KEDREN-694224 format. One record per residue: residue number from 1; x, y, z of N, C-alpha, C, CB in turn; residue in one letter. Coordinates in steps of 0.2 Angstrom, whole numbers. Glycine has a CB too. Layout:
REM residues N
SITE   seq     n_u     n_v     n_w    ca_u    ca_v    ca_w     c_u     c_v     c_w    cb_u    cb_v    cb_w   type
SITE   NUM       X       Y       Z       X       Y       Z       X       Y       Z       X       Y       Z      a
...
This chain:
REM residues 314
SITE   seq     n_u     n_v     n_w    ca_u    ca_v    ca_w     c_u     c_v     c_w    cb_u    cb_v    cb_w   type
SITE     1     244     289     446     243     284     452     247     277     451     235     283     455      x
SITE     2     249     274     456     252     268     456     248     262     459     259     268     460      x
SITE     3     248     256     455     245     249     457     248     247     463     245     244     452      x
SITE     4     253     250     466     256     246     472     264     243     470     251     240     474      x
SITE     5     265     242     464     272     239     463     275     243     458     272     233     460      x
SITE     6     273     250     457     276     256     454     278     253     446     284     257     457      x
SITE     7     272     249     444     273     248     437     266     249     433     276     239     436      x
SITE     8     262     254     436     255     257     434     256     259     426     254     263     438      x
SITE     9     252     257     422     251     258     415     247     263     414     249     253     410      x
SITE    10     247     267     408     242     272     406     235     269     407     244     273     399      x
SITE    11     234     262     405     228     259     405     225     258     412     228     252     402      x
SITE    12     231     256     416     229     256     423     226     263     426     235     253     428      x
SITE    13     230     269     424     228     275     427     220     277     424     233     280     425      x
SITE    14     218     274     419     211     275     415     207     272     421     211     271     407      x
SITE    15     209     265     423     204     262     427     203     265     434     206     255     428      x
SITE    16     209     268     436     209     271     443     205     277     443     216     272     445      x
SITE    17     203     280     437     200     287     437     192     285     438     203     291     430      x
SITE    18     190     279     438     184     277     437     182     273     444     185     273     432      x
SITE    19     175     273     445     174     268     450     170     263     447     170     271     456      x
SITE    20     170     262     440     165     257     437     169     251     434     161     260     432      x
SITE    21     170     251     427     173     245     425     177     247     419     168     240     423      x
SITE    22     180     242     415     185     243     410     184     236     407     192     244     412      x
SITE    23     186     235     401     186     229     396     193     227     395     183     230     390      x
SITE    24     194     220     397     200     217     395     199     210     392     205     218     402      x
SITE    25     202     209     386     201     202     383     194     201     381     204     196     387      x
SITE    26     190     207     380     183     206     379     178     205     384     183     202     374      x
SITE    27     182     205     391     177     204     397     177     210     401     180     198     401      x
SITE    28     171     213     403     170     218     408     173     216     414     163     220     408      x
SITE    29     177     220     417     180     219     424     180     226     428     187     216     424      x
SITE    30     180     225     435     180     230     440     187     233     439     179     228     447      x
SITE    31     188     240     441     194     243     441     199     240     445     194     250     442      x
SITE    32     197     237     450     202     234     454     205     228     451     199     232     461      x
SITE    33     203     225     445     207     221     441     211     224     436     202     216     438      x
SITE    34     216     228     437     220     232     432     223     228     427     225     235     435      x
SITE    35     224     231     421     226     229     415     233     226     416     227     235     409      x
SITE    36     238     230     420     245     227     421     245     220     425     249     232     425      x
SITE    37     240     220     430     240     214     433     237     208     429     236     214     439      x
SITE    38     232     209     425     230     204     421     235     202     415     224     206     418      x
SITE    39     239     207     413     245     206     409     250     201     413     249     213     407      x
SITE    40     251     202     419     256     199     422     254     192     424     257     202     429      x
SITE    41     247     191     424     244     184     426     246     179     421     237     183     427      x
SITE    42     246     181     415     248     177     409     254     172     410     249     181     402      x
SITE    43     258     175     414     264     172     416     266     170     423     269     175     413      x
SITE    44     260     170     427     260     169     434     263     162     435     252     170     436      x
SITE    45     268     161     439     271     155     441     267     151     446     278     156     444      x
SITE    46     264     145     443     259     140     446     263     136     450     255     137     440      x
SITE    47     262     133     455     265     127     458     261     121     457     265     128     466      x
SITE    48     264     115     457     261     109     456     255     108     461     266     103     457      x
SITE    49     257     110     468     252     109     473     247     114     475     254     108     478      x
SITE    50     246     119     471     241     124     471     234     121     470     243     130     467      x
SITE    51     230     125     473     222     123     472     219     130     471     219     119     479      x
SITE    52     216     130     464     213     136     462     206     135     463     215     139     456      x
SITE    53     202     140     467     195     140     468     192     145     463     193     141     474      x
SITE    54     188     142     458     186     146     453     178     146     453     190     143     446      x
SITE    55     176     151     453     168     153     452     167     159     448     165     155     460      x
SITE    56     161     158     445     158     165     442     156     169     449     151     163     436      x
SITE    57     155     175     449     154     179     455     147     177     458     155     186     454      x
SITE    58     147     176     464     140     175     468     138     167     467     133     181     464      x
SITE    59     143     163     466     141     156     465     143     152     471     145     153     459      x
SITE    60     144     155     477     146     152     482     153     153     484     144     146     482      x
SITE    61     156     158     482     164     158     483     166     158     489     167     164     479      x
SITE    62     163     162     494     166     163     501     164     156     505     162     169     507      x
SITE    63     159     153     503     158     146     506     163     141     504     151     143     503      x
SITE    64     165     141     498     170     137     495     177     139     498     171     138     486      x
SITE    65     179     144     499     185     147     502     185     144     509     185     155     503      x
SITE    66     179     145     513     179     143     520     180     134     521     172     146     524      x
SITE    67     177     132     516     176     125     516     183     122     514     171     122     512      x
SITE    68     186     124     508     192     122     506     198     123     511     194     125     500      x
SITE    69     198     129     514     204     131     519     203     127     525     204     138     521      x
SITE    70     197     124     527     197     121     533     199     114     532     191     122     536      x
SITE    71     196     111     525     199     104     524     208     104     524     197     102     517      x
SITE    72     210     110     520     217     110     520     220     110     527     219     117     517      x
SITE    73     216     112     533     220     112     539     217     105     543     217     119     544      x
SITE    74     215     101     539     213      95     542     207      95     547     220      92     546      x
SITE    75     203     100     546     197     102     550     198     106     557     194      95     550      x
SITE    76     205     109     557     207     112     564     203     119     563     216     112     565      x
SITE    77     198     120     566     194     125     566     198     132     569     188     124     569      x
SITE    78     202     130     575     205     134     578     211     137     574     206     132     585      x
SITE    79     213     134     569     218     137     564     216     143     560     219     131     558      x
SITE    80     209     143     559     206     147     554     201     153     557     202     142     548      x
SITE    81     199     152     563     194     155     566     195     163     566     192     153     573      x
SITE    82     202     165     566     204     172     567     208     174     561     208     173     573      x
SITE    83     208     170     556     211     173     550     206     174     545     217     169     546      x
SITE    84     206     180     542     201     182     536     202     178     531     202     189     533      x
SITE    85     195     175     527     195     170     523     199     172     516     189     168     521      x
SITE    86     200     178     516     203     181     509     211     181     511     200     190     507      x
SITE    87     213     180     516     220     178     518     222     171     518     221     181     525      x
SITE    88     217     167     519     218     160     518     218     157     510     212     157     521      x
SITE    89     213     161     506     213     160     500     213     166     496     207     155     498      x
SITE    90     218     169     495     217     177     491     215     177     485     224     180     491      x
SITE    91     212     182     483     209     183     476     214     186     471     203     189     477      x
SITE    92     215     182     467     220     181     462     222     189     458     218     176     457      x
SITE    93     216     191     456     216     197     451     215     204     454     211     195     445      x
SITE    94     214     204     460     212     210     464     219     214     466     208     208     470      x
SITE    95     219     220     464     224     225     466     225     227     473     224     231     462      x
SITE    96     219     226     476     219     229     484     217     223     488     213     235     485      x
SITE    97     222     218     489     220     213     494     220     214     501     225     207     492      x
SITE    98     220     209     505     219     210     512     224     206     516     212     208     513      x
SITE    99     227     208     521     232     204     525     228     200     530     238     208     529      x
SITE   100     232     196     535     229     192     540     225     196     545     233     188     543      x
SITE   101     226     202     545     222     206     551     216     210     546     228     213     555      x
SITE   102     216     209     540     210     212     537     212     219     534     205     213     541      x
SITE   103     218     221     534     220     228     532     221     228     524     228     231     537      x
SITE   104     219     233     521     220     234     514     226     236     513     215     239     511      x
SITE   105     230     232     508     237     234     507     238     235     500     241     228     508      x
SITE   106     243     238     498     244     241     491     246     237     485     249     246     492      x
SITE   107     250     231     486     252     227     481     247     223     478     257     224     483      x
SITE   108     247     222     470     243     218     468     243     211     472     244     218     461      x
SITE   109     237     207     472     237     202     475     242     196     473     230     200     475      x
SITE   110     243     196     467     246     191     464     255     190     467     245     191     456      x
SITE   111     256     196     469     263     197     471     264     195     479     264     204     470      x
SITE   112     258     195     482     258     193     489     257     185     489     252     196     494      x
SITE   113     253     183     483     252     175     483     259     173     481     246     173     478      x
SITE   114     262     175     477     269     173     475     274     171     481     272     177     472      x
SITE   115     273     174     487     277     173     493     274     169     497     278     179     496      x
SITE   116     268     167     496     265     161     501     268     155     501     258     160     500      x
SITE   117     267     152     507     271     145     508     265     141     505     272     142     517      x
SITE   118     268     134     502     264     129     499     261     125     504     268     125     494      x
SITE   119     255     122     502     251     122     497     247     128     497     247     116     496      x
SITE   120     246     132     492     242     138     491     235     137     488     246     143     486      x
SITE   121     230     141     492     223     140     489     222     148     486     218     138     495      x
SITE   122     220     148     481     220     154     477     213     155     473     226     153     471      x
SITE   123     210     160     475     203     161     473     203     166     466     199     165     479      x
SITE   124     198     164     462     197     168     456     191     168     453     202     166     450      x
SITE   125     189     173     450     182     174     446     184     174     439     178     180     448      x
SITE   126     191     175     437     192     176     429     190     170     426     199     177     428      x
SITE   127     188     171     420     186     166     414     192     162     413     184     170     408      x
SITE   128     191     156     410     197     152     409     202     155     405     195     146     406      x
SITE   129     201     159     400     205     162     395     209     167     398     201     164     388      x
SITE   130     208     170     404     211     175     407     215     173     413     207     181     408      x
SITE   131     215     166     414     219     162     419     226     161     418     215     157     419      x
SITE   132     231     161     422     237     159     420     238     153     416     242     159     425      x
SITE   133     242     154     411     243     148     407     245     141     409     247     150     403      x
SITE   134     249     142     415     252     136     418     247     131     421     256     139     424      x
SITE   135     242     134     423     236     130     426     235     124     421     229     135     428      x
SITE   136     234     125     415     233     120     410     239     115     410     231     122     404      x
SITE   137     245     119     407     252     116     406     254     111     412     258     121     404      x
SITE   138     252     113     419     255     109     424     248     105     426     258     113     430      x
SITE   139     243     106     424     237     101     426     236     103     434     239      93     426      x
SITE   140     236     109     436     235     111     443     228     110     445     237     119     444      x
SITE   141     227     108     452     220     107     453     216     112     454     219     103     460      x
SITE   142     210     112     450     204     117     450     198     114     454     201     120     441      x
SITE   143     195     118     458     188     116     461     184     122     458     187     115     469      x
SITE   144     179     120     454     174     124     451     167     124     454     174     123     443      x
SITE   145     164     129     456     157     128     458     153     133     454     157     130     465      x
SITE   146     147     129     451     142     133     447     136     134     451     141     129     440      x
SITE   147     132     139     449     126     141     452     121     141     447     125     146     456      x
SITE   148     114     140     448     110     141     443     110     149     442     103     137     445      x
SITE   149     107     151     436     108     158     434     103     163     437     107     159     426      x
SITE   150      97     160     440      91     164     442      94     166     450      84     160     443      x
SITE   151      96     161     454      98     163     460     104     168     460      99     156     465      x
SITE   152     109     165     455     115     170     455     114     176     453     119     168     451      x
SITE   153     109     178     449     108     185     446     105     189     451     103     185     440      x
SITE   154     101     186     456      98     190     460     102     192     466      92     187     462      x
SITE   155     107     186     468     113     188     472     117     193     469     117     182     475      x
SITE   156     119     193     463     123     197     460     120     205     460     125     195     452      x
SITE   157     114     205     458     110     212     459     111     216     465     104     211     458      x
SITE   158     110     212     471     111     214     477     119     216     478     108     210     482      x
SITE   159     123     212     475     131     214     476     132     221     473     135     209     472      x
SITE   160     129     222     466     130     228     464     127     233     467     129     229     457      x
SITE   161     121     232     471     118     237     475     122     240     481     111     235     477      x
SITE   162     127     235     484     130     238     490     137     239     488     129     234     496      x
SITE   163     140     237     483     147     238     481     148     245     479     149     233     477      x
SITE   164     153     249     483     154     256     481     158     256     475     159     260     487      x
SITE   165     161     251     473     166     251     467     163     249     461     172     246     468      x
SITE   166     156     248     462     152     247     455     146     252     454     148     238     455      x
SITE   167     144     254     448     139     258     447     132     254     448     139     260     439      x
SITE   168     128     258     453     122     255     455     117     255     450     120     259     461      x
SITE   169     114     249     450     108     248     446     101     251     450     107     241     444      x
SITE   170      97     254     448      91     257     452      86     252     451      89     265     448      x
SITE   171      85     248     445      81     243     443      82     236     443      78     245     438      x
SITE   172      80     232     446      82     224     445      81     222     438      78     219     449      x
SITE   173      75     225     434      75     224     427      81     225     423      70     227     425      x
SITE   174      84     231     424      90     234     420      95     229     421      92     241     423      x
SITE   175      96     227     427     102     223     429     101     217     425     103     221     436      x
SITE   176      95     213     426      94     207     423      95     207     416      87     205     424      x
SITE   177      93     212     412      94     213     405     101     212     403      91     219     403      x
SITE   178     106     216     407     113     216     406     116     210     407     116     220     409      x
SITE   179     114     206     413     115     200     415     115     194     409     112     198     421      x
SITE   180     110     194     408     108     190     401     112     191     395      99     191     399      x
SITE   181     114     197     394     118     199     388     125     197     390     118     206     386      x
SITE   182     127     197     396     134     196     398     138     203     399     138     192     392      x
SITE   183     134     209     400     137     215     401     137     217     408     134     220     397      x
SITE   184     140     212     411     141     213     419     149     211     420     136     208     424      x
SITE   185     151     212     426     158     210     427     159     203     427     160     213     434      x
SITE   186     165     202     424     167     195     422     163     191     417     166     191     428      x
SITE   187     159     194     413     156     192     407     151     187     407     162     190     402      x
SITE   188     149     183     403     144     179     401     144     173     406     143     177     394      x
SITE   189     139     172     410     138     167     415     139     160     410     131     169     418      x
SITE   190     135     160     406     135     153     402     142     152     400     131     153     396      x
SITE   191     146     156     397     153     155     394     158     153     400     156     163     390      x
SITE   192     157     156     405     160     155     411     160     147     414     157     160     417      x
SITE   193     154     146     414     152     140     417     153     133     412     144     140     419      x
SITE   194     151     134     406     152     130     401     159     128     400     150     132     396      x
SITE   195     163     133     399     171     131     398     174     126     403     175     138     399      x
SITE   196     171     126     410     174     122     415     170     116     415     173     126     422      x
SITE   197     164     116     413     160     110     412     163     105     408     153     112     410      x
SITE   198     165     108     402     169     103     397     175     101     400     172     107     390      x
SITE   199     177     103     405     184     100     408     183      96     414     190     106     410      x
SITE   200     176      94     415     174      90     421     177      83     421     167      90     422      x
SITE   201     179      80     416     182      74     415     190      74     418     181      71     408      x
SITE   202     193      79     417     199      80     418     201      78     425     201      87     416      x
SITE   203     207      75     426     208      73     433     210      79     437     214      68     434      x
SITE   204     211      84     435     214      90     440     208      95     440     220      94     437      x
SITE   205     201      93     438     196      97     439     190      94     443     194      99     431      x
SITE   206     188      98     447     182      95     451     176     100     450     184      94     460      x
SITE   207     171      98     446     166     103     445     160     101     449     165     102     438      x
SITE   208     158     106     454     152     105     458     147     110     457     155     105     466      x
SITE   209     141     108     459     136     113     458     134     115     465     129     110     453      x
SITE   210     132     121     465     130     125     472     124     121     474     128     133     471      x
SITE   211     119     119     471     113     116     473     115     109     476     108     114     466      x
SITE   212     119     105     473     120      98     476     124     100     483     125      93     471      x
SITE   213     129     105     483     131     106     490     126     108     496     136     111     489      x
SITE   214     122     112     494     116     114     498     112     107     501     112     120     493      x
SITE   215     111     103     496     107      97     497     111      93     502     106      93     491      x
SITE   216     118      92     501     122      87     505     129      90     506     122      80     501      x
SITE   217     130      94     511     136      97     511     141      93     514     136     102     515      x
SITE   218     139      88     517     144      82     520     147      78     515     141      77     525      x
SITE   219     143      76     510     145      73     504     151      77     500     139      71     500      x
SITE   220     148      83     499     152      88     495     159      88     498     149      96     494      x
SITE   221     159      90     505     165      90     509     170      84     508     162      91     518      x
SITE   222     167      78     509     171      72     507     174      72     500     166      66     508      x
SITE   223     170      73     495     172      74     488     178      78     488     167      76     484      x
SITE   224     177      84     490     183      89     489     189      87     493     181      96     492      x
SITE   225     188      84     499     193      81     503     198      76     499     190      78     509      x
SITE   226     194      72     497     197      66     493     201      69     487     192      61     491      x
SITE   227     198      74     483     200      77     477     207      81     479     195      81     474      x
SITE   228     207      83     485     214      87     488     218      82     490     212      92     494      x
SITE   229     216      76     490     221      71     493     222      70     501     227      73     491      x
SITE   230     215      72     504     215      72     511     210      67     513     214      80     514      x
SITE   231     213      62     517     208      57     519     205      58     526     211      50     518      x
SITE   232     201      61     526     198      64     533     193      59     536     195      71     532      x
SITE   233     193      57     543     189      53     546     181      57     545     191      53     553      x
SITE   234     176      52     547     170      55     546     167      60     551     165      50     545      x
SITE   235     171      59     557     169      64     562     171      71     560     171      63     569      x
SITE   236     177      71     557     180      77     555     177      80     549     188      76     554      x
SITE   237     174      76     544     170      78     538     164      82     541     168      71     535      x
SITE   238     161      78     546     154      81     549     156      88     553     150      76     554      x
SITE   239     162      88     556     163      95     559     164     100     554     169      94     565      x
SITE   240     168      99     549     169     104     544     162     106     541     173     101     538      x
SITE   241     158     101     539     151     102     536     147     107     540     148      95     535      x
SITE   242     147     105     547     143     109     552     146     117     552     144     106     558      x
SITE   243     153     118     553     156     124     553     153     128     547     163     123     554      x
SITE   244     153     125     541     152     128     535     144     129     533     156     125     530      x
SITE   245     141     126     538     133     127     536     131     134     535     128     123     542      x
SITE   246     126     136     532     125     143     531     123     146     537     119     144     526      x
SITE   247     120     144     542     118     146     549     125     149     552     114     140     553      x
SITE   248     130     144     552     136     145     554     140     151     551     139     140     554      x
SITE   249     140     151     545     143     156     541     140     163     542     143     154     533      x
SITE   250     134     164     543     130     170     544     133     173     552     122     168     544      x
SITE   251     135     168     556     138     171     562     145     172     563     137     166     566      x
SITE   252     149     171     557     156     171     558     158     176     553     160     165     556      x
SITE   253     162     181     559     164     187     554     170     187     550     165     191     558      x
SITE   254     173     181     549     178     180     545     174     178     538     183     174     547      x
SITE   255     168     175     537     165     173     531     160     179     529     161     166     531      x
SITE   256     158     183     534     154     189     533     158     194     530     151     192     540      x
SITE   257     165     193     531     171     198     528     169     205     531     171     198     520      x
SITE   258     168     205     538     167     211     541     173     217     540     167     210     548      x
SITE   259     179     214     540     184     218     538     184     222     532     189     215     538      x
SITE   260     182     218     526     181     221     519     175     225     520     180     216     514      x
SITE   261     169     224     523     163     227     524     164     234     526     159     224     528      x
SITE   262     168     234     531     171     240     535     174     245     530     175     238     540      x
SITE   263     178     243     525     182     246     521     177     249     516     188     242     518      x
SITE   264     172     245     514     167     247     509     161     251     512     165     241     504      x
SITE   265     162     253     519     157     256     522     150     253     521     156     263     520      x
SITE   266     150     246     523     144     242     523     144     239     530     144     237     517      x
SITE   267     137     239     533     135     236     539     135     229     537     129     239     543      x
SITE   268     140     224     540     140     217     539     136     214     542     146     214     539      x
SITE   269     133     217     548     128     213     552     121     213     549     127     215     559      x
SITE   270     120     219     545     114     219     542     113     216     535     113     226     541      x
SITE   271     119     217     531     118     215     525     125     213     522     115     219     521      x
SITE   272     129     208     523     135     207     520     134     204     513     141     203     525      x
SITE   273     137     207     508     135     204     501     139     198     500     137     209     495      x
SITE   274     143     196     504     146     189     504     144     183     506     151     189     507      x
SITE   275     139     184     511     135     179     514     129     182     515     137     177     519      x
SITE   276     124     182     510     117     185     510     112     180     513     115     188     503      x
SITE   277     109     177     508     103     172     510     105     165     508      97     173     506      x
SITE   278     109     164     502     111     157     501     105     152     499     114     155     506      x
SITE   279     100     154     498      94     150     497      94     148     489      88     155     498      x
SITE   280      91     141     488      90     139     482      82     140     480      92     132     481      x
SITE   281      81     145     474      74     145     473      72     152     476      70     139     478      x
SITE   282      76     156     479      75     162     481      73     167     475      80     164     485      x
SITE   283      75     166     469      74     170     463      66     171     462      78     166     456      x
SITE   284      62     167     465      55     167     463      52     173     467      52     160     466      x
SITE   285      55     176     471      54     183     475      55     188     471      56     183     481      x
SITE   286      59     188     466      62     193     463      60     193     455      69     194     464      x
SITE   287      59     189     452      57     188     445      50     189     443      58     181     443      x
SITE   288      49     192     438      42     193     436      40     187     431      41     199     432      x
SITE   289      34     186     429      33     180     426      36     181     419      25     179     425      x
SITE   290      36     188     416      39     189     409      47     188     410      38     197     406      x
SITE   291      49     190     415      57     189     416      60     182     417      59     193     420      x
SITE   292      55     178     420      56     171     421      56     168     414      52     168     426      x
SITE   293      51     169     411      50     166     404      56     168     398      42     167     401      x
SITE   294      59     174     400      63     176     395      70     173     396      64     184     394      x
SITE   295      72     171     403      77     168     405      77     161     404      79     171     411      x
SITE   296      71     158     404      70     151     403      72     149     396      62     147     405      x
SITE   297      70     155     391      71     152     384      79     153     383      66     157     378      x
SITE   298      82     158     386      89     159     385      93     154     389      91     166     388      x
SITE   299      91     152     394      94     146     397      94     139     394      91     145     404      x
SITE   300      89     138     390      88     132     386      93     132     380      80     131     383      x
SITE   301      93     139     377      98     139     371     106     139     375      97     147     367      x
SITE   302     107     141     380     113     140     383     115     133     384     114     143     389      x
SITE   303     111     131     387     112     123     389     112     117     383     107     121     394      x
SITE   304     109     119     378     108     115     373     113     112     370     105     118     368      x
SITE   305     113     105     370     119     101     368     125     100     373     122     105     361      x
SITE   306     124     103     378     130     103     383     130      97     389     131     110     387      x
SITE   307     124      94     389     122      90     394     123      93     401     127      84     393      x
SITE   308     124      99     401     123     103     409     116     105     411     128     109     409      x
SITE   309     114     104     416     107     106     418     108     107     426     101     100     417      x
SITE   310     103     111     428     104     113     435      96     111     438     106     121     435      x
SITE   311      97     109     444      90     106     448      87     112     451      92     100     454      x
SITE   312      84     115     446      80     121     450      73     122     445      84     129     450      x
SITE   313      69     124     448      62     124     444      62     130     439      55     124     448      x
SITE   314      62     129     433      62     134     427      55     136     426      65     131     421      x
């Protein structure tokens, strides 16, 4: 089988024979993140005006894509309303990307991204060590959003449940155990988040917390705009924040990713895994007392000495 650019390797073919995962650079990944693609990304040509949108999965990625793409269009909602969010900010490491009509295409996403007009918005979940080297060399802009591990774990569990490309966990407790060990796609949450937290003072990195964005999306919109070099007036900032509110996102087929859900045989109107509940504190409905205590202990160990903490009840 080919990965779309006729350079499939034996390692790629091993991935394509499975509907689960493989390990690359010590990190578990979906088969859609093929070894040949990950090899090529090491030398991927980064542009000075690129903006990378980096998150651990289920940390508000689709939200960030919608927000940043609208900011890049100076708040012109008509410019984005009919374009799938993954066409505006494509997923760097995926081998089956989506075009402007939401059609699945064959080539690895990075090949399509290479032909995009500047400035490019590029989404990725990859850990820092697997990202293109030129991001650091050129000090390209990175917007990183981190979410507290409890709400994120619940959302991630539901993503596993509906994603046909991943093995389904029958029990929440089994998933939580693997999540705490880092034995899920994209590896350990703590390593992913802390690596970017350490870069928070770099002038090319904007580190944001999901919980802060939920509290005051207008302020977050303004902060992102200024980071991107966009001086938008307050009425435009307000319009963008309103468009990107969770209630609005739940009604938007581009952010529900109905085009992708259809390809995955998911009813987006009932449960899109890309815009689910978006609550802060929803973990309380899922965790047992024992599970909460176990993650609390691990969370304190993860965060010790980092200066990083999340505003949520532990």
